[in-house]
C-alpha positions as CSV (number, residue, x, y, z in Angstrom):
1,M,19.3,153.2,74.4
2,Q,17.0,152.9,71.1
3,P,18.3,149.8,69.2
4,M,19.1,150.2,65.8
5,E,16.9,148.0,63.5
6,M,14.8,147.5,60.2
7,V,11.6,148.2,60.8
8,D,9.7,147.6,57.7
9,S,11.0,147.0,53.8
10,R,8.8,147.8,50.7
11,R,9.0,147.9,46.9
12,I,7.8,151.8,46.0
13,T,6.2,151.5,42.3
14,G,5.6,154.7,41.4
15,P,6.2,158.8,42.6
16,S,6.5,158.8,46.4
17,L,7.3,161.1,49.4
18,L,11.0,160.1,48.6
19,A,10.8,160.6,45.1
20,D,9.7,160.7,41.5
21,T,10.7,157.1,40.6
22,A,10.2,153.9,41.3
23,G,12.3,151.8,43.7
24,A,12.7,150.5,47.6
25,I,12.9,152.0,50.8
26,L,13.8,150.9,54.2
27,D,12.8,152.6,57.3
28,V,14.9,151.9,60.2
29,S,14.8,153.1,63.9
30,V,18.1,155.2,64.7
31,P,18.5,157.6,67.5
32,N,18.3,161.1,66.2
33,E,21.7,161.9,67.9
34,R,23.3,158.8,65.5
35,Q,21.6,159.7,62.4
36,S,23.9,161.7,60.7
37,E,26.8,159.3,60.9
38,V,24.1,156.4,59.8
39,V,22.9,158.2,56.7
40,A,26.5,158.7,56.1
41,A,27.6,155.2,56.6
42,W,24.4,154.2,54.7
43,E,25.2,156.5,51.5
44,R,28.5,155.0,51.4
45,A,27.5,151.2,51.4
46,V,24.5,151.4,49.4
47,R,26.9,153.3,46.3
48,R,29.1,150.6,46.9
49,V,26.6,147.8,46.1
50,L,24.8,149.6,43.3
51,S,27.7,150.0,41.2
52,A,28.9,146.2,42.2
53,V,25.1,144.9,40.8
54,G,25.2,147.0,37.9
55,W,22.6,149.8,39.4
56,G,25.7,152.3,39.4
57,D,23.7,155.0,37.9
58,E,20.4,154.8,40.2
59,T,19.7,157.5,42.9
60,T,18.9,157.5,46.4
61,A,17.4,159.3,49.0
62,V,16.4,159.8,52.7
63,R,13.9,161.3,55.0
64,R,14.3,161.8,58.7
65,F,12.1,161.4,61.6
66,D,12.1,161.3,65.0
67,G,13.8,158.3,66.0
68,G,14.2,157.2,62.4
69,L,15.3,156.6,58.8
70,S,13.6,156.0,55.6
71,L,16.3,155.3,53.2
72,F,15.0,155.2,49.7
73,M,16.9,153.8,46.7
74,S,15.6,154.1,42.9
75,A,15.3,150.5,40.7
76,P,14.4,149.2,37.3
77,V,11.0,148.8,37.5
78,D,11.2,145.1,36.6
79,A,13.2,144.1,39.3
80,L,11.5,145.8,42.9
81,Y,11.7,142.9,44.5
82,A,15.7,142.1,44.2
83,A,16.0,146.2,45.2
84,T,14.3,145.6,48.5
85,E,16.9,142.7,49.4
86,V,19.7,145.1,48.0
87,N,18.5,147.6,50.5
88,E,18.3,145.2,53.3
89,D,21.9,143.7,52.4
90,V,23.2,146.9,52.6
91,W,21.8,147.8,55.9
92,T,22.9,144.7,57.1
93,S,26.5,146.1,56.0
94,V,25.8,149.4,57.9
95,L,25.1,147.8,61.3
96,S,28.1,145.5,60.6
97,T,30.6,148.5,60.2
98,L,29.1,150.8,63.1
99,N,29.2,147.9,65.1
100,G,33.3,147.1,64.4
101,E,32.3,143.9,62.4
102,K,33.7,143.1,59.4
103,N,31.6,141.4,56.3
104,S,33.6,139.0,54.9
105,S,30.7,137.9,52.8
106,A,30.5,140.8,50.9
107,D,31.1,139.6,47.3
108,A,29.3,136.2,47.9
109,E,26.3,138.4,48.6
110,V,27.2,140.8,45.4
111,E,26.3,137.7,43.9
112,R,23.5,136.6,45.5
113,L,21.9,140.3,44.7
114,Q,23.1,139.8,41.1
115,E,21.3,136.7,40.3
116,L,18.0,137.7,42.3
117,I,18.6,140.6,40.1
118,S,19.2,138.5,36.6
119,K,15.6,135.9,37.7
120,E,13.8,139.0,37.8
121,T,14.6,140.9,35.1
122,N,12.1,141.4,32.4
123,S,12.9,143.0,28.8
124,G,9.5,142.5,27.4
125,L,8.2,144.6,30.1
126,L,10.7,147.3,30.3
127,S,10.5,147.8,26.0
128,L,6.6,147.8,26.5
129,R,6.5,150.7,29.2
130,T,9.1,152.3,26.7
131,A,6.8,152.1,24.1
132,A,3.2,153.0,26.3
133,A,5.4,156.3,26.9
134,V,6.3,157.3,23.5
135,H,2.6,156.5,22.7
136,H,1.6,158.5,25.9
137,V,-0.6,156.1,27.6
138,R,-0.6,154.6,30.9
139,F,1.4,151.7,31.8
140,L,0.5,149.4,34.6
141,Q,2.2,146.9,36.3
142,D,2.0,143.9,39.0
143,D,3.1,139.9,39.4
144,D,1.1,138.6,37.2
145,C,0.3,140.9,34.1
146,V,1.4,144.2,32.9
147,S,-1.3,146.7,30.9
148,I,-1.4,149.5,27.8
149,G,-4.0,152.7,28.4
150,T,-7.1,152.6,30.6
151,G,-10.3,151.2,31.4
152,K,-12.5,151.1,27.8
153,G,-8.9,151.5,25.9
154,S,-6.9,149.5,27.7
155,T,-5.2,146.2,27.0
156,V,-3.8,143.8,29.5
157,F,-0.7,141.0,28.8
158,P,0.5,138.4,31.6
159,V,3.8,139.5,32.7
160,H,5.9,136.1,31.3
161,D,4.0,136.6,27.4
162,I,4.4,140.7,26.7
163,P,4.2,140.8,22.9
164,D,6.7,143.0,20.5
165,P,5.2,146.8,21.3
166,R,5.6,146.9,17.2
167,E,2.8,144.2,16.8
168,I,0.3,146.0,19.0
169,D,-2.3,148.2,17.6
170,W,-1.4,151.5,19.0
171,D,-4.7,153.4,17.8
172,S,-6.8,151.0,19.8
173,V,-5.0,152.0,23.0
174,Y,-6.1,155.1,25.1
175,D,-7.1,156.7,28.4
176,I,-9.9,157.4,30.0
177,P,-10.7,160.1,32.2
178,T,-9.3,159.8,36.1
179,V,-9.5,161.1,38.9
180,L,-8.3,160.5,42.5
181,I,-9.7,161.6,45.6
182,T,-7.2,161.5,49.0
183,G,-8.0,163.3,52.4
184,T,-8.7,162.1,56.3
185,N,-12.2,162.3,55.9
186,G,-14.8,162.5,53.3
187,K,-13.3,160.2,50.6
188,S,-15.5,157.3,49.5
189,T,-18.5,160.0,50.2
190,S,-17.0,162.3,47.3
191,V,-16.0,158.9,45.3
192,R,-20.2,158.1,45.1
193,L,-21.2,161.5,44.3
194,L,-18.7,161.6,41.5
195,E,-20.0,158.3,41.1
196,A,-23.6,159.7,40.5
197,V,-22.6,162.6,38.2
198,I,-20.7,160.3,36.1
199,E,-23.4,158.1,35.5
200,C,-26.1,161.2,34.8
201,S,-23.5,161.8,32.3
202,G,-24.1,159.1,30.3
203,F,-21.0,157.2,30.9
204,V,-19.8,154.1,32.3
205,S,-18.0,154.9,36.1
206,G,-15.7,153.2,37.4
207,A,-15.0,153.4,41.0
208,A,-12.6,152.0,44.1
209,S,-12.4,152.8,47.6
210,T,-13.0,151.5,51.0
211,D,-16.2,150.4,50.1
212,G,-14.6,148.0,47.3
213,V,-14.9,148.0,43.2
214,R,-17.8,149.3,41.3
215,V,-18.9,149.4,37.7
216,A,-21.8,151.1,36.5
217,G,-23.0,152.2,40.3
218,Q,-22.8,148.1,40.9
219,T,-20.3,146.3,43.2
220,V,-17.8,144.0,41.4
221,E,-15.4,143.8,44.3
222,K,-16.0,143.9,48.0
223,G,-13.3,145.1,50.8
224,D,-11.3,148.1,51.1
225,Y,-9.8,148.8,47.3
226,S,-8.3,152.0,48.0
227,G,-5.0,151.3,47.5
228,P,-3.0,150.7,44.1
229,E,-4.9,147.1,43.1
230,G,-8.6,148.9,43.6
231,A,-7.3,151.1,41.0
232,K,-5.8,148.7,38.8
233,A,-9.0,146.9,38.8
234,V,-11.1,150.1,37.8
235,L,-8.6,150.8,35.1
236,R,-8.0,147.5,33.2
237,N,-12.1,146.9,33.1
238,H,-12.7,147.2,29.7
239,D,-16.7,148.9,30.1
240,V,-15.3,151.6,32.4
241,E,-15.0,154.9,30.5
242,V,-14.7,157.5,33.6
243,A,-12.9,156.5,36.5
244,A,-12.9,157.8,40.2
245,L,-10.3,156.5,42.6
246,E,-10.2,156.6,46.2
247,V,-6.3,156.8,47.3
248,A,-5.5,156.0,50.9
249,R,-2.8,157.9,52.8
250,G,-1.5,153.9,53.6
251,G,-1.2,153.1,49.9
252,L,0.6,156.4,49.3
253,L,3.2,155.5,51.7
254,R,3.5,151.8,50.8
255,R,3.7,152.1,47.1
256,G,4.0,155.6,45.9
257,V,0.8,156.7,43.3
258,P,-1.0,154.5,41.7
259,I,-1.1,155.9,38.4
260,K,0.1,159.0,36.5
261,G,-1.2,161.4,34.1
262,A,-4.9,162.0,36.3
263,N,-7.0,164.9,34.8
264,A,-7.4,165.8,38.9
265,A,-7.4,165.1,41.8
266,V,-8.2,166.2,45.4
267,I,-7.6,166.5,49.0
268,T,-10.5,166.6,51.1
269,N,-8.7,167.5,54.3
270,V,-6.3,166.6,56.5
271,A,-6.3,166.0,60.2
272,E,-4.5,164.3,62.6
273,D,-4.7,160.1,62.0
274,H,-2.7,157.1,62.0
275,L,0.0,159.2,63.5
276,G,3.0,156.7,63.8
277,E,3.6,154.8,60.7
278,Y,5.6,155.0,58.2
279,G,7.5,157.8,59.9
280,I,4.7,160.2,60.0
281,Y,4.2,161.4,63.3
282,S,2.9,164.7,62.7
283,L,0.0,166.9,61.0
284,A,2.3,168.9,58.7
285,E,4.1,165.6,58.0
286,L,0.3,164.3,57.0
287,V,0.0,167.0,54.9
288,Q,3.2,166.4,53.1
289,A,2.6,163.0,52.5
290,K,-1.0,163.8,51.5
291,F,0.4,166.0,48.9
292,V,2.2,163.3,47.2
293,I,-1.0,162.9,45.2
294,R,0.3,165.7,43.0
295,K,2.9,164.0,41.7
296,A,-0.3,161.8,40.2
297,L,-1.1,164.5,37.8
298,A,-1.0,164.8,34.1
299,D,0.9,168.4,32.9
300,D,-2.6,170.0,32.4
301,G,-4.4,168.3,35.8
302,T,-5.2,170.2,38.5
303,L,-5.4,170.1,42.1
304,V,-8.4,170.2,44.1
305,L,-8.0,171.9,47.8
306,N,-10.0,172.6,50.5
307,A,-9.6,176.5,51.8
308,D,-10.8,175.5,55.0
309,D,-8.0,173.8,55.9
310,S,-5.3,175.7,57.1
311,G,-2.7,172.8,56.8
312,I,-3.7,172.6,53.4
313,V,-3.6,176.4,52.2
314,E,0.0,176.4,53.7
315,Y,1.7,173.8,51.8
316,S,0.3,174.5,48.7
317,K,2.5,177.7,48.7
318,G,5.3,175.6,47.7
319,I,4.0,174.1,44.5
320,S,3.4,175.3,41.0
321,Q,0.2,173.4,39.9
322,A,-3.1,174.4,38.8
323,V,-5.3,174.4,41.4
324,C,-8.8,174.6,42.1
325,W,-10.0,175.7,45.6
326,F,-13.2,174.7,47.4
327,T,-14.6,176.6,50.3
328,L,-17.9,176.7,53.2
329,D,-17.1,180.5,53.6
330,E,-17.8,183.2,50.5
331,S,-15.5,185.4,52.2
332,N,-12.2,183.2,52.6
333,P,-9.6,185.4,51.8
334,V,-7.5,182.6,49.6
335,V,-10.3,181.9,47.4
336,R,-11.0,185.5,47.1
337,Q,-7.9,186.4,46.2
338,H,-7.6,183.0,44.1
339,I,-10.5,184.6,42.1
340,G,-9.3,187.9,41.6
341,A,-6.2,186.6,39.9
342,G,-8.4,184.3,37.3
343,G,-8.5,181.2,39.6
344,V,-11.1,178.7,40.0
345,A,-13.2,178.1,42.5
346,C,-16.1,176.1,43.8
347,F,-17.9,177.8,47.2
348,L,-20.9,177.8,48.8
349,E,-22.7,181.2,48.5
350,G,-26.1,182.0,50.3
351,G,-27.6,178.6,50.4
352,Q,-26.2,177.7,47.0
353,I,-23.1,176.5,45.5
354,V,-21.3,178.5,43.1
355,Y,-18.6,177.8,40.9
356,A,-16.1,180.5,39.6
357,V,-13.7,180.8,36.5
358,A,-12.3,183.2,34.8
359,C,-14.7,184.3,32.8
360,G,-17.8,184.6,35.2
361,T,-19.8,182.4,37.8
362,E,-22.5,179.8,37.9
363,R,-25.1,178.9,40.2
364,I,-24.9,175.6,40.2
365,M,-27.7,174.6,42.7
366,N,-28.9,175.3,46.3
367,I,-27.6,173.2,48.8
368,E,-31.2,172.3,50.3
369,D,-32.2,170.3,47.1
370,I,-29.2,168.1,48.0
371,P,-30.7,165.5,50.6
372,I,-27.2,164.3,51.8
373,T,-26.9,167.7,53.2
374,M,-29.6,167.6,55.6
375,K,-30.8,171.3,54.2
376,G,-27.4,172.5,55.2
377,A,-27.2,170.7,58.9
378,A,-24.7,168.0,57.4
379,R,-21.7,171.0,56.9
380,Y,-19.1,168.3,55.7
381,N,-21.2,166.8,53.6
382,I,-21.9,169.7,51.9
383,A,-18.1,170.1,51.8
384,N,-17.6,166.7,50.3
385,C,-20.3,168.0,47.4
386,L,-17.7,170.9,46.6
387,N,-15.1,168.8,46.2
388,A,-16.9,166.3,44.0
389,I,-18.5,169.2,41.8
390,S,-15.3,170.3,41.4
391,L,-13.9,167.2,40.3
392,A,-17.2,166.6,37.7
393,K,-16.3,170.6,36.1
394,M,-12.3,169.1,35.9
395,L,-14.0,166.3,33.8
396,N,-16.4,168.8,32.0
397,L,-19.4,167.0,33.1
398,S,-22.4,169.2,32.5
399,N,-24.2,171.3,35.3
400,S,-27.3,169.8,34.5
401,A,-25.7,166.2,34.9
402,I,-24.5,167.4,38.5
403,R,-27.8,168.7,39.7
404,D,-29.6,165.7,38.3
405,A,-27.1,163.5,40.4
406,L,-27.0,165.0,43.5
407,S,-30.8,165.8,43.9
408,R,-31.7,162.0,43.9
409,F,-28.5,161.1,46.0
410,G,-29.8,160.1,49.7
411,G,-28.3,159.1,52.8
412,S,-29.5,155.4,52.3
413,F,-27.2,152.7,53.1
414,R,-26.9,151.7,49.1
415,E,-26.3,154.7,48.1
416,N,-23.6,155.5,50.7
417,P,-23.1,152.4,53.1
418,G,-22.2,153.5,56.7
419,R,-21.8,157.0,56.1
420,G,-24.9,159.3,57.1
421,N,-27.2,156.8,56.9
422,F,-30.5,157.8,58.9
423,I,-33.0,155.3,59.9
424,H,-36.6,155.3,62.0
425,I,-37.3,152.4,63.4
426,D,-40.7,153.0,66.0
427,G,-39.6,156.8,66.5
428,V,-36.2,155.7,66.9
429,T,-33.8,157.7,65.1
430,V,-31.0,155.9,64.1
431,L,-28.0,157.1,62.4
432,M,-25.0,155.2,61.0
433,D,-22.1,156.5,60.3
434,F,-18.3,155.6,59.5
435,A,-16.7,158.6,61.9
436,H,-13.5,156.7,63.3
437,N,-11.5,160.2,64.0
438,P,-11.4,163.2,66.2
439,H,-12.1,165.4,62.9
440,G,-14.8,163.0,62.0
441,M,-16.3,162.8,65.1
442,K,-16.7,166.6,65.8
443,A,-18.0,166.7,62.4
444,I,-21.1,164.0,62.8
445,I,-21.5,165.4,66.5
446,E,-22.1,168.6,65.4
447,M,-24.5,167.6,62.7
448,I,-26.6,165.6,65.2
449,R,-26.6,168.6,67.9
450,Q,-29.0,169.9,65.4
451,V,-31.5,166.8,65.6
452,P,-33.8,166.6,68.3
453,A,-33.9,164.2,70.8
454,R,-35.1,163.0,73.9
455,R,-32.2,160.8,74.8
456,R,-29.2,160.0,73.0
457,L,-27.1,156.9,72.7
458,I,-23.4,156.5,70.8
459,L,-22.1,153.3,70.0
460,V,-18.3,153.7,69.4
461,G,-15.3,151.1,68.9
462,Q,-11.5,151.6,67.3
463,A,-8.9,149.7,66.4
464,G,-5.9,148.4,68.3
465,D,-3.0,150.0,66.4
466,R,-4.4,153.5,67.6
467,S,-2.6,154.9,71.0
468,N,-4.4,155.5,73.9
469,G,-4.2,158.8,73.3
470,D,-5.8,159.2,69.7
471,I,-8.4,157.0,71.8
472,R,-9.1,159.4,74.4
473,A,-9.4,162.1,71.4
474,L,-12.0,160.2,69.7
475,V,-14.1,160.3,72.9
476,E,-13.2,163.7,73.9
477,A,-14.8,165.2,70.6
478,T,-18.1,163.7,71.6
479,A,-17.9,166.5,74.5
480,V,-19.7,169.0,73.0
481,L,-22.8,166.8,73.3
482,E,-23.7,164.8,76.9
483,F,-25.1,161.4,75.8
484,D,-27.7,159.3,78.2
485,K,-26.0,156.0,77.1
486,V,-22.4,154.9,75.7
487,I,-21.6,150.9,74.5
488,A,-18.3,150.6,73.5
489,A,-17.6,147.8,71.2
490,E,-14.9,145.5,70.6
491,I,-14.0,145.1,66.7
492,P,-12.5,141.7,67.2
493,K,-10.7,141.3,63.6
494,Y,-8.7,144.7,64.7
495,L,-7.1,143.9,67.8
496,R,-4.3,144.2,66.5
497,G,-1.4,143.3,69.3
498,R,-4.0,144.6,71.8
499,E,-5.7,142.1,74.5
500,S,-9.8,141.5,74.0
501,G,-11.9,144.1,75.7
502,E,-8.5,146.6,76.4
503,V,-9.9,149.2,74.2
504,P,-13.6,149.0,74.8
505,G,-12.2,149.4,78.6
506,L,-10.2,152.7,77.2
507,I,-12.9,154.1,75.9
508,R,-15.3,153.5,78.6
509,S,-12.6,155.2,81.1
510,A,-12.4,158.0,78.6
511,F,-16.5,159.0,79.0
512,E,-15.9,158.1,82.9
513,E,-13.4,160.7,83.0
514,L,-15.8,162.8,80.8
515,G,-18.8,162.1,83.2
516,I,-20.6,159.5,81.9
517,G,-21.3,157.4,85.0
518,R,-20.2,153.9,84.7
519,D,-23.6,152.0,84.9
520,D,-24.6,154.1,81.4
521,V,-21.3,153.0,79.8
522,E,-21.6,149.1,78.1
523,L,-19.1,146.9,76.8
524,S,-20.1,144.7,74.0
525,P,-18.1,141.7,72.3
526,D,-19.1,142.7,68.7
527,Y,-20.9,145.8,66.5
528,L,-23.9,144.0,65.9
529,S,-24.1,142.8,69.9
530,G,-23.8,146.5,70.4
531,V,-26.7,147.6,68.1
532,R,-29.2,144.9,69.4
533,S,-28.3,146.2,73.0
534,A,-29.2,149.7,71.7
535,L,-32.5,149.0,70.4
536,E,-33.6,147.4,73.5
537,W,-32.3,150.2,75.5
538,S,-34.1,152.7,72.8
539,Q,-37.3,154.4,73.4
540,S,-39.5,156.5,70.9
541,G,-38.0,159.7,70.8
542,D,-34.1,158.8,71.0
543,L,-31.4,158.9,69.1
544,L,-28.7,156.3,68.4
545,L,-25.3,157.4,66.8
546,L,-23.9,153.9,65.7
547,L,-20.3,154.2,64.9
548,V,-19.9,151.1,62.9
549,L,-16.3,150.4,61.5
550,D,-16.8,146.6,60.9
551,Q,-19.9,144.0,60.2
552,K,-21.5,147.3,58.3
553,E,-23.5,144.3,56.1
554,E,-24.8,142.9,59.1
555,V,-25.6,145.6,61.1
556,F,-27.2,147.3,58.3
557,E,-29.6,144.1,57.7
558,F,-30.5,143.7,60.9
559,I,-31.6,148.0,61.7
560,R,-33.4,147.1,58.2
561,S,-35.5,143.9,59.3
562,R,-36.7,146.7,62.2
563,E,-37.4,149.8,60.2
564,T,-40.5,151.5,60.5
565,L,-42.1,151.3,56.5
């Protein structure tokens, strides 16, 4: 029988999948047939404990999924660590009750929890938060500091040295325009494109993504900053005038939305990826999780949505916010109907990008004038341009700035690292990309089908936390092309519980099932070694598809040293 146990416990700092307030979530494994019993027991226990610690007005919420529950309780924002302790203590009590055990230490536990709450309580933080709301500016907090306003209009204080709000010059505190980008694929590229438009508009851009934190196009922090910490790093930088923030699924589920009051947010697409984490087991549940981004919007904010994604279209029927649709298909019925009703949309028509508003249409530019689209061959990058243009229009950036930025935005590593980077080495065409799920793989394969090649090689790896089925599906997405050589690379940094060599072995087996001979599938200990082997194998006229998820800088520098000038 499936054991009932705690899987994860975490603070929720902003609106989330379960609620619109801060609090704590406990993910627990529970057999489906016992979920109603467990929910009832937890509800009784959590109400009792919340009342005992003085939090009787807090709210609760429960999300059921196959094999488990997410148990949420709201809590004051200055006591979220204590809130996780409260939720965990309640769960321990529930298990004792269900097992017929007596919890003799209940009073002592309440005293312990009250002590934890007292130590964490910060009245200065709460006062400043209230004052920020009164003055209609954003409030951001973490363990070390709090801030009011954002970007150029921000002021930061140590969390234990917060002034009386009456002493603050609120006239100097304000928020900068901010947009959020989420989805399965295309997030980082969309951020980069929008950054370019912001800079061409004469503003200092701030961006956070899986590529790091950038200000005015220059990297100030390397690494994955697609979570709340990246957002705060950008929004507390006094140079930043307009912000574009990537918001990954993991951050939304772990902490909730990073800010409130965003001008616009986009969902690029939703495809099966990272299923099985945080109780998300289906595409429909993943769509729901991505739509949490709408809770970050200001009252007059706009949600930019992909009309070519059926899951997004279906879920959008239940929302009331202003929407701007984008599509590659000018005849898309959702977009046609939306425009007919006076709505806003961005779409492809006769090789041109068109922006439609109630008062008419604007022809922005030809896709052939945008290098990243490969003259229309890279359809996924056309979609990225459409959503980036939509966000730029929400920020009231000019068409001339859009055209200037996109016409100069190429596919080099420095402009968009590891995403659609073409490099030529002695007659060999090298494409370096980040495709790591079937949806992204199909998009990149569809594009390179149009690139002439004598022979084709693919270098591919995968993180160890993906299921065997996910790894097989990734390989199967390559089936529209026949590769002459496969290199399956280990990612030592991301073994995540797998044995060394296990994932490359699974990749090799999957390619063999597709008809690739065992001698044509090579195993590599890491990406850099795999790239070296790929170049040694290559001859003039070949195409090398290098799907690099780690060691990007090292791989790029090695390839660049071989590049034909």
